VOLUM-310367 format. One line per 8 residues: number of its first residue (from 1); their letters; for each residue x, y, z of N, C-alpha, C. Coordinates in steps of 0.05 Angstrom, whole numbers, m for minus. Example, Ala and Ser with C-alpha at 12.3 -4.5 7.8 and 13.67 -1.06 7.14 Angstrom:
1> AS> 264 m114 156 246 m90 156 264 m66 156 ~ 257 m45 142 273 m21 143 258 1 157
***
This chain:
1> DVICGFPT> 1687 2014 1947 1685 2035 1966 1711 2052 1963 ~ 1709 2077 1962 1731 2096 1961 1725 2117 1983 ~ 1747 2117 2000 1747 2142 2020 1764 2164 2012 ~ 1752 2187 2007 1764 2211 1996 1777 2224 2021 ~ 1803 2232 2018 1821 2244 2036 1829 2233 2060 ~ 1835 2207 2060 1848 2195 2084 1875 2207 2088 ~ 1880 2212 2116 1902 2229 2124 1929 2223 2111 ~ 1935 2198 2102 1960 2193 2089 1960 2193 2057
9> ETEEDWAD> 1936 2200 2050 1931 2200 2020 1947 2226 2007 ~ 1963 2218 1986 1979 2238 1972 1964 2247 1946 ~ 1973 2269 1934 1962 2273 1907 1965 2251 1887 ~ 1989 2238 1890 1994 2217 1871 1977 2190 1878 ~ 1973 2187 1903 1951 2167 1911 1924 2170 1898 ~ 1915 2195 1902 1889 2204 1892 1888 2199 1860 ~ 1909 2209 1848 1911 2205 1818 1911 2177 1810 ~ 1923 2158 1825 1923 2131 1821 1898 2121 1824
17> TMALLRKY> 1881 2128 1845 1855 2119 1850 1837 2126 1827 ~ 1837 2149 1819 1819 2160 1796 1827 2144 1771 ~ 1853 2141 1765 1862 2124 1742 1852 2096 1743 ~ 1850 2083 1766 1841 2058 1768 1811 2060 1763 ~ 1796 2076 1774 1767 2078 1767 1762 2084 1741 ~ 1775 2099 1725 1774 2104 1696 1779 2078 1680 ~ 1802 2065 1689 1806 2041 1676 1786 2020 1674 ~ 1774 2011 1700 1756 1990 1704 1727 1998 1701
25> RFQGIYGS> 1717 2023 1702 1692 2030 1700 1673 2012 1713 ~ 1676 2011 1740 1657 1992 1757 1629 2000 1757 ~ 1614 1980 1758 1585 1986 1757 1574 2005 1780 ~ 1585 2002 1800 1577 2023 1826 1600 2031 1838 ~ 1604 2054 1846 1622 2066 1862 1611 2079 1889 ~ 1620 2069 1911 1608 2081 1935 1633 2096 1947 ~ 1627 2122 1949 1648 2142 1961 1639 2156 1985 ~ 1657 2161 2002 1654 2178 2024 1677 2195 2032
33> KFYSRPGT> 1672 2217 2045 1693 2235 2055 1704 2223 2078 ~ 1732 2225 2082 1741 2212 2109 1733 2233 2133 ~ 1724 2219 2152 1717 2233 2178 1732 2219 2200 ~ 1748 2234 2214 1766 2224 2237 1747 2215 2261 ~ 1752 2192 2270 1737 2183 2295 1755 2181 2319 ~ 1750 2196 2340 1766 2196 2363 1774 2167 2372 ~ 1800 2164 2379 1806 2137 2390 1820 2120 2367 ~ 1814 2128 2344 1825 2109 2320 1853 2116 2316
41> AASLLKQP> 1868 2100 2303 1894 2103 2293 1895 2129 2273 ~ 1876 2132 2256 1875 2151 2237 1870 2180 2249 ~ 1858 2180 2273 1856 2205 2287 1879 2216 2299 ~ 1901 2201 2301 1925 2210 2310 1944 2222 2287 ~ 1936 2218 2261 1948 2227 2240 1946 2255 2233 ~ 1962 2270 2216 1956 2295 2209 1931 2295 2192 ~ 1912 2313 2199 1886 2312 2181 1888 2326 2156 ~ 1875 2315 2135 1876 2331 2110 1858 2356 2112
49> APRTVKDR> 1868 2374 2095 1852 2400 2091 1824 2393 2084 ~ 1805 2407 2098 1776 2401 2091 1771 2404 2061 ~ 1782 2424 2050 1778 2433 2019 1788 2408 2004 ~ 1809 2397 2009 1822 2377 1996 1800 2350 1995 ~ 1791 2346 2019 1768 2323 2020 1747 2331 2006 ~ 1737 2353 2006 1712 2362 1992 1715 2361 1961 ~ 1741 2370 1951 1747 2370 1924 1747 2342 1913 ~ 1760 2324 1927 1767 2298 1917 1739 2283 1918
57> YRELVEFA> 1723 2290 1938 1695 2275 1940 1678 2286 1912 ~ 1680 2311 1912 1664 2322 1887 1672 2308 1861 ~ 1700 2306 1857 1709 2295 1834 1698 2268 1832 ~ 1700 2249 1852 1690 2223 1850 1661 2222 1846 ~ 1645 2238 1857 1615 2237 1849 1611 2245 1819 ~ 1623 2265 1814 1620 2276 1783 1627 2252 1764 ~ 1651 2240 1771 1660 2218 1755 1640 2192 1754 ~ 1631 2187 1778 1611 2162 1781 1583 2165 1769
65> APNPRNEG> 1574 2191 1771 1546 2194 1763 1537 2184 1735 ~ 1552 2192 1713 1544 2180 1686 1557 2152 1686 ~ 1541 2133 1678 1554 2102 1673 1546 2099 1644 ~ 1560 2098 1626 1549 2092 1601 1542 2062 1597 ~ 1556 2044 1616 1550 2015 1614 1520 2010 1619 ~ 1507 2027 1635 1479 2026 1641 1459 2034 1621 ~ 1471 2051 1603 1449 2064 1585 1438 2042 1566 ~ 1450 2021 1560 1438 2002 1542 1418 1983 1553
73> LAGKDVRA> 1419 1984 1582 1396 1970 1597 1369 1981 1599 ~ 1367 2008 1594 1339 2022 1596 1319 2007 1578 ~ 1298 1998 1590 1276 1985 1575 1280 1956 1571 ~ 1300 1946 1579 1307 1914 1577 1298 1901 1600 ~ 1291 1875 1596 1283 1857 1615 1307 1846 1628 ~ 1312 1847 1654 1334 1838 1669 1326 1823 1694 ~ 1341 1803 1704 1335 1790 1732 1345 1809 1751 ~ 1327 1812 1771 1337 1830 1790 1323 1822 1819
81> WFSGTEEE> 1336 1830 1842 1326 1825 1867 1316 1852 1878 ~ 1291 1855 1885 1278 1881 1894 1279 1879 1925 ~ 1291 1900 1937 1294 1903 1966 1286 1929 1979 ~ 1276 1947 1962 1267 1973 1977 1253 1990 1956 ~ 1248 2013 1967 1232 2033 1951 1244 2061 1953 ~ 1241 2077 1934 1247 2105 1936 1223 2122 1937 ~ 1210 2126 1961 1186 2138 1964 1182 2164 1948 ~ 1202 2182 1948 1199 2207 1939 1194 2206 1907
89> RGQTVGRT> 1205 2185 1896 1207 2179 1865 1184 2162 1857 ~ 1172 2149 1878 1151 2125 1872 1162 2105 1857 ~ 1185 2094 1865 1200 2073 1852 1205 2050 1871 ~ 1203 2025 1861 1216 2001 1873 1245 1996 1863 ~ 1261 1993 1884 1291 1990 1877 1299 1960 1878 ~ 1317 1952 1857 1329 1927 1858 1355 1928 1849 ~ 1370 1904 1848 1396 1903 1839 1399 1876 1824 ~ 1415 1876 1802 1422 1854 1785 1442 1838 1799
97> KSYTKVLV> 1450 1814 1785 1471 1799 1800 1498 1817 1798 ~ 1502 1833 1779 1525 1847 1776 1522 1875 1793 ~ 1503 1876 1809 1495 1899 1827 1488 1925 1813 ~ 1481 1922 1789 1470 1944 1775 1442 1953 1788 ~ 1438 1980 1794 1416 1988 1805 1392 1986 1784 ~ 1368 1978 1793 1344 1973 1776 1321 1988 1791 ~ 1306 2010 1772 1288 2023 1783 1262 2019 1767 ~ 1240 2012 1779 1217 2005 1765 1192 2022 1780
105> PRDDALLG> 1170 2028 1764 1149 2040 1781 1142 2024 1808 ~ 1132 2041 1826 1130 2029 1855 1110 2006 1852 ~ 1120 1983 1862 1104 1958 1864 1112 1942 1888 ~ 1100 1945 1910 1109 1929 1935 1109 1901 1932 ~ 1094 1890 1913 1091 1860 1909 1119 1850 1900 ~ 1134 1865 1889 1160 1858 1881 1182 1853 1904 ~ 1176 1867 1926 1196 1866 1946 1202 1837 1955 ~ 1228 1832 1959 1235 1804 1967 1238 1785 1945
113> Q> 1230 1796 1919 1231 1778 1895 1253 1785 1877
***
């Protein structure tokens, strides 16, 4: 998980985060923009510029979108646990042991397997 634009995050911190992501090429990256919640310690800190948060989040999303590790899996049989559907795409969604997302044509009989 990566939070983009935490109040104490410096340019160097962000560069280090992106360098780590490039080095290890994780199967999945979950990112979010920092949102201050009233009453939390982080809400008392100087808040980052909204543009900084937006730019860092965009950089993360663009980096995470193409994952060359997954390209070799297309059309192959893998073991996966199916737990949901993507209604608008007509697909059943699962995950492998390494948490790689698996999409197959919609088949509700696969759910829970």
